[in-house]
C-alpha positions in Angstrom: 12.1 3.2 -19.9 9.6 0.8 -21.6 7.4 2.4 -24.3 3.9 3.3 -23.7 1.0 1.1 -24.8 -1.6 3.2 -23.1 -3.4 6.4 -23.8 -3.3 8.7 -20.9 -6.1 11.0 -22.5 -8.3 8.1 -22.8 -7.8 7.0 -19.3 -8.6 10.5 -18.0 -6.2 10.2 -15.1 -4.5 7.6 -12.7 -4.5 7.1 -9.0 -1.7 5.4 -7.1 -3.0 4.0 -3.9 -1.1 2.7 -0.9 -3.3 0.8 1.5 -2.3 -0.8 4.8 -1.7 0.0 8.5 1.8 1.2 9.4 1.2 0.1 13.1 1.2 -3.5 12.2 4.7 -4.2 10.8 4.6 -5.4 7.2 1.0 -4.2 6.9 2.4 -0.9 6.3 4.1 -1.8 3.1 1.5 -0.2 0.8 1.7 3.1 2.6 5.6 3.1 2.7 5.7 2.1 -1.0 3.4 5.1 -2.2 5.5 7.5 0.1 8.7 6.2 -1.6 7.3 6.7 -5.0 6.2 10.2 -4.1 9.6 11.1 -2.6 11.4 9.9 -5.8 9.1 11.1 -8.6 6.9 13.9 -9.5 4.0 13.1 -11.9 1.6 15.2 -14.0 -1.5 16.6 -12.4 -3.5 13.9 -13.9 -1.8 11.4 -11.6 -2.8 11.4 -7.9 -0.8 9.6 -5.2 -2.8 8.8 -2.1 -2.1 7.3 1.3 -5.3 5.2 1.7 -4.4 3.8 5.0 -7.4 1.6 6.2 -10.2 3.7 4.7 -11.8 0.7 3.0 -15.0 1.5 1.2 -14.4 5.3 1.7 -11.9 4.9 -1.2 -14.7 4.0 -3.6 -14.9 7.5 -5.2 -11.2 8.1 -5.6 -10.9 4.7 -7.2 -13.8 4.9 -9.7 -13.2 8.4 -10.7 -9.7 7.4 -12.4 -9.4 5.3 -15.5 -6.3 3.7 -14.2 -5.6 2.6 -10.6 -2.3 1.2 -9.2 -2.5 -0.2 -5.7 0.4 -1.1 -3.4 -0.5 -3.6 -0.6 0.8 -6.4 1.6 -0.8 -9.7 0.3 -0.6 -13.2 1.7 0.2 -15.2 -1.4 1.9 -18.0 0.7 5.2 -17.2 -0.8 8.7 -16.5 0.5 8.6 -13.3 2.7 9.4 -10.2 0.5 8.2 -11.8 -2.8 6.6 -9.3 -5.1 3.7 -10.1 -7.4 2.0 -7.9 -10.0 -1.7 -8.6 -10.8 -3.5 -6.8 -13.6 -7.1 -6.0 -14.3 -9.3 -9.1 -13.7 -6.4 -11.0 -12.2 -7.1 -8.7 -9.1 -9.6 -10.7 -7.0 -13.0 -9.0 -6.8 -14.9 -11.7 -4.8 -12.9 -14.0 -2.5 -13.8 -16.4 0.2 -10.8 -15.7 2.4 -9.0 -12.5 3.3 -5.7 -12.0 1.7 -4.7 -9.3 4.1 -6.1 -7.5 7.2 -7.9 -4.9 5.1 -7.9 -6.7 1.6 -11.6 -7.9 2.0 -12.9 -4.3 2.2 -10.9 -3.4 -0.9 -12.3 -6.5 -2.7 -15.7 -5.4 -1.8 -14.8 -1.9 -3.1 -14.0 -3.4 -6.4 -17.1 -5.5 -6.4 -19.3 -2.4 -5.9 -17.4 -0.6 -8.6 -18.0 -3.5 -10.9 -21.7 -3.8 -10.1 -22.0 0.0 -10.8 -20.2 -0.4 -14.1 -17.4 1.8 -13.0 -14.6 -0.8 -12.8 -11.3 0.9 -13.6 -10.2 0.7 -17.2 -6.8 -0.3 -16.0 -6.0 -1.9 -12.6 -2.7 -3.0 -11.3 -1.9 -4.5 -7.9 1.8 -4.6 -6.6 1.7 -6.8 -3.7 4.4 -8.1 -1.3 4.4 -11.2 0.8 4.7 -10.2 4.4 7.1 -11.7 6.9 5.7 -10.2 10.1 2.2 -8.9 10.9 1.5 -9.6 14.5 3.9 -6.8 15.8 1.8 -3.8 17.0 4.1 -0.7 16.8 6.7 -2.8 14.7 8.0 -1.5 11.4 8.7 -3.2 8.2 10.8 -6.5 8.3 14.0 -6.3 6.4 12.7 -8.6 3.7 9.9 -6.4 3.0 11.7 -3.1 3.4 14.4 -4.1 0.9 11.7 -4.6 -1.8 10.5 -1.0 -1.7 12.9 0.2 -4.4 11.8 -2.6 -6.8 8.1 -1.9 -6.0 8.7 1.7 -6.9 10.5 0.8 -10.1 7.6 -1.6 -11.2 5.1 1.2 -10.4 7.0 3.7 -12.6 7.1 1.3 -15.5 3.4 0.5 -15.2 2.5 4.3 -15.2 4.8 4.8 -18.1 3.0 2.0 -20.0 -0.3 3.7 -19.4 1.1 6.9 -20.7 1.9 8.8 -17.6 5.5 9.9 -17.5 7.1 10.8 -14.3 10.0 13.1 -13.6 12.8 12.2 -11.1 12.8 14.7 -8.2 16.6 14.5 -7.6 17.2 16.6 -4.4 13.8 18.2 -4.5 11.8 17.7 -1.3 8.1 17.3 -2.0 5.2 18.1 0.3 4.3 15.0 2.3 1.3 12.8 1.4 0.4 12.5 5.1 1.4 13.8 8.5 5.1 14.1 9.2 4.5 12.1 12.4 3.7 9.1 10.0 6.9 9.3 8.2 9.1 6.3 8.4 12.0 8.2 10.1 9.7 9.7 12.7 8.0 6.4 13.3 11.2 4.6 13.7 12.6 7.1 16.1 9.4 7.6 18.2 8.3 4.1 18.7 9.3 2.3 22.0 11.8 -0.6 21.8 10.2 -4.1 21.9 11.9 -4.7 25.2 10.0 -1.7 26.7 6.6 -2.3 25.2 5.2 -5.7 24.5 3.9 -5.6 20.9 2.9 -9.1 20.3 0.1 -11.1 21.8 -3.5 -11.2 22.7 -4.6 -8.1 24.8 -6.7 -10.2 27.2 -3.8 -12.3 28.0 -1.4 -9.3 28.4 -3.8 -7.6 30.8 -4.2 -10.8 32.8 -0.4 -11.2 33.0 0.0 -7.5 34.0 -2.6 -8.1 36.8 -0.7 -11.2 38.1 2.7 -9.5 38.0 1.3 -6.5 39.9 0.2 -8.5 42.9 
């Protein structure tokens, strides 16, 4: 692996945060990425891996209490679906006039508050993927996004090593889950209804009206 140019002691600790909503197809990338990292690697106690879901500003204290923060998220860069981009430190937008994802505005607000409080992370890295499909309630990751999970994990490991935090490969070790077993990718995939059995795309007002007409 690449050599370290960071100082883990000076940073005081690291947070790896996956944000997103697994119920909206590729919006779940951040959560699935931090899960994949947790499944593959064990880290020292100074590194916390967290499924941040859509908690928004509730994540302020976990973010500002660490010197280094790495975030996985689905971000609309206007690129080819599945494209990965890595933004570091002040490249990560704090104030923005448009939303880059369904929940990104609240995370940008979080960073702005941290900045105003003088508690902006010493190191901040965003690993973002260009989503292919979002308007699919109950859908899972598209193939173009799912196949980028291994690379996203690799990029995260390299970044953490660069900061001075060295992981250990878990091998066949089964770690405790970051979240509920019901949220695991396998459980989610096997438990959700097929698209033919449950309409997952469209405006609820229109769908309710259509159901009313079809029931007459």
